[in-house]
C-alpha positions as CSV (number, residue, x, y, z in Angstrom):
1,M,54.3,61.0,49.6
2,N,54.7,58.8,46.7
3,D,52.6,55.7,47.1
4,E,53.1,54.5,43.6
5,T,54.4,51.0,43.4
6,P,56.6,50.0,40.6
7,R,54.8,48.2,38.0
8,T,56.2,45.0,36.9
9,T,55.7,43.6,33.4
10,P,55.1,39.9,33.2
11,E,58.0,38.1,31.7
12,P,57.2,36.2,28.5
13,T,56.6,32.6,29.2
14,S,58.9,30.3,27.4
15,A,56.3,27.5,27.4
16,P,56.0,26.1,24.0
17,T,52.7,26.4,22.2
18,P,51.0,23.1,21.5
19,A,51.9,21.7,18.2
20,A,49.2,21.7,15.6
21,T,47.6,18.3,15.8
22,P,44.5,17.0,14.0
23,D,41.3,17.5,15.9
24,V,39.7,14.5,17.3
25,I,35.9,15.0,17.3
26,P,34.1,12.1,18.8
27,D,30.8,13.3,17.5
28,A,32.0,14.3,14.1
29,A,29.3,12.4,12.2
30,P,26.7,15.3,12.4
31,L,29.3,17.6,10.9
32,L,29.6,15.5,7.8
33,P,27.5,16.6,4.8
34,V,24.5,14.7,3.8
35,G,25.5,11.8,1.6
36,L,28.7,11.0,3.6
37,R,26.8,9.7,6.6
38,D,23.5,8.0,7.4
39,P,20.4,10.2,7.7
40,A,19.7,11.4,11.2
41,H,16.2,10.2,11.9
42,R,14.4,6.8,12.1
43,V,10.8,6.3,11.1
44,S,8.1,6.3,13.7
45,P,8.2,3.5,16.3
46,H,4.6,2.9,15.5
47,A,5.7,1.8,12.1
48,V,6.7,-1.6,13.6
49,K,3.1,-2.4,14.6
50,Y,1.9,-1.0,11.3
51,W,4.2,-3.2,9.2
52,R,3.4,-6.2,11.4
53,V,-0.4,-5.8,10.8
54,V,0.1,-5.3,7.1
55,N,2.4,-8.3,6.8
56,T,0.0,-10.4,8.8
57,I,-2.9,-9.6,6.5
58,V,-0.7,-10.4,3.4
59,S,0.5,-13.7,5.0
60,V,-3.0,-14.8,5.9
61,V,-4.2,-14.1,2.4
62,V,-1.3,-16.0,0.8
63,L,-1.7,-19.0,3.1
64,A,-5.5,-19.0,2.6
65,V,-4.9,-19.5,-1.1
66,L,-2.0,-21.9,-1.0
67,V,-2.9,-24.3,1.7
68,P,-6.2,-25.5,0.1
69,V,-4.4,-25.8,-3.3
70,Y,-1.7,-27.9,-1.5
71,V,-4.3,-30.1,0.2
72,I,-6.4,-30.7,-2.9
73,F,-3.7,-31.1,-5.5
74,F,-0.2,-31.7,-4.0
75,A,-0.6,-33.3,-0.6
76,G,2.1,-35.9,-0.1
77,T,4.5,-34.6,-2.7
78,W,7.9,-33.8,-1.1
79,W,8.6,-30.7,-3.2
80,A,5.2,-29.1,-2.6
81,T,5.5,-29.8,1.1
82,A,9.0,-28.2,1.2
83,L,7.8,-25.2,-0.8
84,L,4.8,-24.7,1.5
85,A,7.1,-25.0,4.5
86,L,9.4,-22.3,3.1
87,I,6.4,-20.0,2.5
88,V,5.2,-20.5,6.0
89,V,8.7,-19.6,7.4
90,W,8.8,-16.6,5.1
91,C,5.4,-15.5,6.5
92,L,6.7,-15.9,10.1
93,V,9.8,-13.9,9.3
94,E,7.8,-11.1,7.7
95,V,5.4,-10.9,10.7
96,F,7.8,-11.2,13.6
97,I,11.3,-10.2,12.5
98,A,11.1,-8.0,9.4
99,P,9.3,-5.0,11.0
100,Q,12.0,-4.6,13.7
101,V,14.8,-4.9,11.1
102,R,13.1,-2.5,8.8
103,H,12.7,0.1,11.6
104,R,16.4,-0.2,12.3
105,V,17.6,0.4,8.8
106,H,15.0,2.9,7.4
107,R,16.3,6.4,8.1
108,W,15.5,9.9,6.7
109,E,16.6,13.5,7.0
110,V,15.6,16.8,5.6
111,D,17.9,19.8,5.8
112,D,18.2,23.1,4.0
113,V,20.1,21.5,1.1
114,A,18.6,18.1,0.4
115,V,16.3,15.2,1.3
116,H,18.1,12.0,2.2
117,T,16.7,8.5,2.7
118,L,18.3,5.2,3.5
119,S,16.5,1.8,3.3
120,G,17.2,-1.8,2.8
121,F,19.0,-4.4,4.9
122,I,20.9,-6.5,2.4
123,D,20.9,-4.0,-0.5
124,R,21.3,-0.5,1.0
125,D,19.4,2.1,-1.0
126,S,20.5,5.7,-0.4
127,R,18.6,8.4,-2.1
128,I,19.4,12.2,-2.0
129,A,17.3,14.9,-3.7
130,P,18.6,18.5,-3.7
131,V,15.9,20.9,-2.5
132,N,16.2,23.0,-5.7
133,R,15.2,19.9,-7.7
134,I,11.9,19.2,-5.8
135,Q,8.8,19.6,-7.9
136,T,6.0,18.3,-5.6
137,V,5.5,17.2,-2.0
138,D,2.6,14.7,-1.4
139,T,1.3,12.9,1.6
140,S,-0.6,9.6,1.8
141,R,-2.4,8.0,4.8
142,G,-4.0,4.7,4.1
143,F,-6.7,3.3,6.4
144,V,-4.3,1.2,8.4
145,M,-1.7,4.0,8.6
146,R,-4.4,6.3,10.1
147,R,-5.1,3.8,12.8
148,F,-1.4,4.1,13.9
149,G,-1.1,7.9,13.3
150,L,1.3,7.5,10.4
151,T,1.8,9.4,7.2
152,S,4.1,8.9,4.3
153,V,5.6,11.9,2.4
154,T,6.5,11.5,-1.2
155,V,9.0,14.0,-2.7
156,T,8.9,14.2,-6.5
157,T,11.9,15.5,-8.3
158,A,13.1,16.0,-11.8
159,S,15.4,13.0,-11.4
160,S,15.0,10.0,-13.7
161,A,15.3,7.8,-10.6
162,G,11.8,8.8,-9.6
163,S,10.4,10.1,-6.4
164,I,11.7,9.7,-2.8
165,S,9.4,8.4,-0.1
166,L,9.7,9.2,3.6
167,D,7.6,6.3,4.9
168,C,5.8,5.9,8.2
169,L,6.4,9.3,9.8
170,D,4.3,10.4,12.8
171,D,1.5,12.7,11.6
172,D,2.9,15.8,13.3
173,V,6.4,15.1,12.0
174,A,5.1,14.7,8.5
175,R,3.2,18.0,8.7
176,E,6.4,19.7,9.8
177,V,8.4,18.1,7.0
178,V,5.9,19.2,4.4
179,A,5.8,22.7,5.7
180,R,9.6,22.9,5.8
181,L,10.0,21.5,2.3
182,T,7.3,23.9,1.0
183,A,9.1,26.9,2.5
184,L,12.5,25.7,1.2
185,T,11.3,25.1,-2.3
186,A,9.5,28.4,-2.4
187,A,12.7,30.1,-1.4
188,S,14.9,28.1,-3.8
189,E,16.0,29.8,-7.0
190,G,16.2,26.5,-8.9
191,D,13.7,25.7,-11.6
192,A,13.4,22.0,-10.5
193,T,14.1,20.7,-13.9
């Protein structure tokens, strides 16, 4: 008894293969190399309160000096009144608006190749330092920064443009950044000159 069934071979389909079309990647931004896109990370949200406190202190000091000078020497002159009004407006902007704007535009990123920062609202300042050019990695925590759990990381390179600062990172994030940069620079074959 032969129970073998004839095997049939599938006929080749005549359906056309899709034509080669350019890929559309909605989230293509992370695939771009550093320098062709904005850095990935914002500074700590606590930086808004920190900048507001610092700007308030500076504004109070400035007005504490200027208002008595205005009252004693320039009261009643239109130009001095206008100048003092502009300074008061500037202080209000620095206290209530500038911290939020600064938090939106300040960004940073560290990867295996480079350190990238972006800052500035009107004038955008983008800085990129290759890991193999890093000479030192320093941290700073002022008294007010410690109150908000913030640390700034300064990366010194051989560039004539000076160091790069990653301002107002959370303490644990700053420690992780320093550890990563230390490991990367130790493994780098560059001489950082």
